[in-house]
MARLO-544851 format. One line per 4 residues: number of its first residue (from 1); their letters; for each residue x, y, z of N, C-alpha, C, O. Coordinates in steps of 0.1 Angstrom, whole numbers, plus 5000, padded with zeros to 4 digits. Atoms other than C-alpha are relative to their C-alpha. Layout:
NUM> a> X:Y:Z:X:Y:Z:X:Y:Z:X:Y:Z; ...
! end
This chain:
1> malq> 4990:5003:5010:9696:8007:5631:5002:5010:4992:4994:5018:4989; 4993:4988:5006:9717:8030:5613:4993:5002:4983:4991:4992:4976; 5003:5000:5013:9703:8045:5580:5010:4998:4988:5022:5001:4989; 4990:5001:5012:9719:8037:5546:4998:5016:4995:4987:5020:4991
5> itds> 4998:4986:5006:9729:8074:5534:5007:5000:4988:5019:5001:4989; 4993:4998:5012:9738:8076:5499:5001:5012:4993:4996:5023:4997; 5002:4984:5006:9745:8104:5474:4989:5000:4995:4986:5012:4995; 5014:4993:5002:9710:8106:5463:4991:5002:5011:4983:5010:5008
9> nfde> 5006:4998:4991:9694:8107:5495:5008:5010:5011:5002:5013:5021; 4991:4992:4992:9722:8128:5513:4992:5014:5005:4989:5017:5016; 5005:4988:4999:9705:8160:5509:4988:4997:5011:4987:5001:5022; 5017:5005:4988:9668:8145:5524:5005:4995:5015:4999:5000:5024
13> vvkq> 4997:5005:4991:9685:8127:5550:5009:5009:5011:5006:5009:5023; 4992:4990:4994:9711:8152:5563:4998:5015:5001:5000:5021:5012; 4999:4985:5001:9706:8185:5553:4983:5005:5000:4981:5016:4995; 5013:4996:5001:9667:8188:5556:4994:4993:5014:4983:4987:5014
17> tslp> 5007:5005:4988:9663:8176:5595:5006:5010:5011:5017:5016:5010; 4994:4991:4992:9666:8197:5624:5006:4991:5013:5009:4997:5023; 4992:5011:4990:9681:8166:5646:5018:5000:4996:5022:4998:4984; 4984:5004:5002:9720:8163:5647:4998:4983:4992:4991:4974:4993
21> vlvd> 4998:5014:5007:9732:8136:5623:5013:4998:4999:5021:5007:4995; 4987:5006:5002:9762:8114:5626:4999:4993:4989:4990:4985:4986; 4999:5006:5013:9773:8103:5592:5014:4990:5001:5025:4995:5003; 4989:5007:4997:9797:8071:5595:5006:4996:4984:5003:4986:4979
25> fwae> 4994:5008:5014:9818:8068:5560:5005:4992:5002:5014:4994:5010; 4992:5013:5000:9829:8033:5557:5004:4994:4987:5005:5001:4977; 4996:5007:5012:9838:8007:5532:5001:4986:5006:5005:4984:5018; 5001:5017:4995:9834:7968:5536:5013:4996:5001:5015:4989:5010
29> wcgp> 4985:5004:4999:9871:7963:5531:5008:5006:5011:5019:5002:5015; 4992:4993:4990:9881:7986:5559:4998:4993:5016:4988:4993:5023; 5000:5009:4987:9892:7965:5591:4994:5013:5013:4985:5011:5021; 5003:4991:4987:9888:7998:5616:4983:5004:4996:4975:5006:5006
33> ckli> 5013:4997:5001:9854:8006:5600:4991:4989:5006:4980:4992:5010; 5007:5011:4996:9842:7970:5609:5000:5000:5017:4990:4997:5023; 5000:4997:4987:9854:7978:5645:4989:5011:5004:4981:5008:5013; 5010:4990:4996:9833:8009:5648:4985:4998:4997:4976:5003:5004
37> gpvv> 5013:5005:5003:9802:7995:5632:4990:5001:5009:4981:5009:5010; 5012:4999:4989:9784:7984:5660:5000:5009:5008:4990:5011:5015; 5003:4987:4993:9793:8012:5678:4990:5012:4997:4983:5019:5004; 5010:4991:5010:9774:8032:5652:4986:4994:5001:4976:5001:5001
41> eela> 5015:5007:5001:9745:8007:5653:4995:5000:5016:4983:4999:5017; 5003:4998:4990:9744:8011:5689:4994:5012:5005:4984:5013:5013; 5001:4982:4999:9743:8050:5690:4984:5000:4990:4977:5009:4994; 5009:5000:5006:9714:8045:5666:4988:4996:5009:4978:5003:5009
45> gele> 5013:5009:4994:9691:8022:5687:5000:5011:5013:4989:5016:5016; 5001:4991:4987:9701:8046:5719:4991:5013:4997:4981:5017:5004; 5004:4985:5002:9694:8079:5702:4991:5000:4992:4990:5010:4986; 5011:5000:5009:9664:8069:5681:4989:5011:5005:4983:5010:5015
49> gkav> 5006:4988:4994:9644:8103:5681:5001:5011:5003:4992:5020:5002; 4994:4989:4996:9667:8124:5693:5011:5005:4989:5016:5016:4989; 4987:4997:5011:9694:8121:5663:4998:4990:4990:4991:4979:4991; 5001:5009:5012:9697:8106:5629:5012:4994:5000:5021:5001:5005
53> igkl> 4989:5008:4997:9725:8081:5627:4999:4991:4987:4989:4985:4984; 5000:5005:5015:9735:8068:5593:5015:4996:4997:5025:4999:5005; 4985:5006:5004:9765:8050:5573:4997:5001:4987:4986:4998:4982; 4999:5001:5017:9776:8057:5536:5011:4994:4997:5022:4998:5002
57> dvdn> 4990:5008:5009:9796:8035:5517:5006:5006:4994:4999:5009:4984; 4990:4993:5011:9825:8054:5501:5002:4996:4987:5003:5004:4978; 4999:5007:5012:9829:8031:5475:4988:5002:4990:4990:5005:4978; 5012:5000:5009:9793:8031:5462:4996:5016:5001:4988:5021:4993
61> npkv> 5009:4985:5000:9786:8070:5471:5014:5012:4998:5015:5019:5008; 4991:4994:5001:9817:8089:5457:4998:5015:5002:5006:5022:5008; 5002:4990:5000:9800:8120:5453:5003:5009:5015:5011:5017:5018; 5002:4996:4984:9792:8129:5490:5014:5000:5007:5017:5010:5013
65> svdy> 4988:5002:4998:9826:8116:5499:5010:5010:4998:5016:5016:5008; 4991:4990:5007:9847:8139:5477:4995:5011:5006:5003:5017:5014; 5006:4987:4994:9823:8167:5488:5007:5005:5015:5009:5016:5018; 4997:4996:4985:9834:8167:5524:5013:4993:5003:5016:4990:5015
69> girs> 4986:5000:4998:9869:8158:5517:5005:4986:5007:5015:4987:5015; 5001:5012:4993:9868:8122:5530:5011:4990:4993:5009:4983:4983; 4987:5006:5005:9904:8108:5528:5006:4986:5007:5014:4978:5002; 4996:5011:4993:9906:8084:5555:4986:4993:5006:4976:5001:5008
73> iptl> 5012:5007:4993:9879:8058:5569:5005:4991:5011:5016:4986:5010; 5012:4993:4996:9864:8054:5594:5001:5018:5001:5010:5024:5006; 5001:4987:4998:9853:8090:5591:4987:5005:5008:4977:5003:5001; 5015:4996:4996:9823:8104:5612:5000:5015:5000:5008:5022:5006
77> lifk> 5005:4986:4998:9808:8137:5606:4987:5003:5007:4977:4995:5006; 5012:4997:4996:9783:8153:5625:4995:5013:4997:5001:5024:5000; 5010:4991:5005:9756:8175:5612:4991:5008:5011:4986:5002:5021; 5012:4992:4994:9734:8203:5627:4993:5009:4991:4999:5016:4982
81> dgql> 5006:4994:5010:9708:8220:5609:5007:5003:4986:5009:5014:4981; 4994:5000:5013:9724:8209:5577:5015:5003:4997:5020:5000:4986; 4989:4995:5001:9757:8224:5585:5011:4989:5007:5008:4983:5018; 4990:5006:4993:9790:8205:5593:5004:5005:5013:5009:5016:5012
85> vdrh> 4994:4995:4986:9800:8209:5630:5005:4992:5008:5005:4995:5020; 4988:5005:4993:9823:8183:5641:5004:4987:4991:4998:4984:4981; 4993:5008:5010:9846:8156:5626:5008:4992:5008:5015:4997:5017; 4991:5009:4994:9862:8126:5639:5007:4990:4990:5000:4983:4983
89> vgva> 4996:5010:5009:9885:8105:5619:5006:4987:5011:5012:4989:5021; 4995:5009:4994:9893:8070:5631:4990:4992:5007:4978:4993:5005; 5010:5011:4988:9878:8042:5658:5000:5010:5011:5010:5017:5014; 5000:4992:4986:9866:8062:5691:4990:4990:5006:4981:4984:5000
93> pkev> 5009:5004:4988:9850:8048:5722:4987:5006:4995:4986:5016:4988; 5016:4994:5000:9808:8051:5721:5002:5011:5008:4997:5021:5003; 5001:4987:4994:9816:8076:5747:5002:5011:4996:4997:5021:5000; 4993:4989:5005:9836:8097:5727:4988:5003:4991:4985:5014:4994
97> llkk> 5008:4996:5012:9810:8100:5697:4988:5003:5007:4982:5012:5002; 5011:4995:4994:9781:8103:5722:5003:5013:5006:4995:5022:5005; 4998:4986:4996:9797:8132:5738:5002:5013:4990:5000:5025:4993; 5001:4992:5010:9802:8148:5707:4986:5003:4996:4983:5015:4997
101> lqah> 5011:5000:5004:9768:8142:5694:4990:5009:5010:4983:5019:5007; 5006:4994:4989:9753:8153:5727:5000:5015:5003:4991:5022:5007; 5002:4984:4998:9766:8188:5727:4997:5006:4987:5002:5017:4983; 5006:4992:5013:9748:8195:5694:4983:4997:4999:4976:4999:4990
105> m> 5014:5003:4999:9715:8182:5707:4990:5013:5008:4978:5012:5010
! end
């Protein structure tokens, strides 16, 4: 299951791990977010121990969303060693996201 990432735990979960991290910026009212949600959950299960997969609700966590310039959702950011290394805006097949993550493993 994907971790729930918030403004308060973002640094701990994302910036203080050596594993690659995928953060799905989403909102409850976002139709495309509901399409990609199950893909993110599948990746969380498949990559457990190899990558950190999390979801951040933009409505409840505006600080991180503003810090990373999130203007459209879903936006998926990939971090490695606490640094932003890749970004994908919109819905994508699981294979595309997996390939992007594997490039940083």
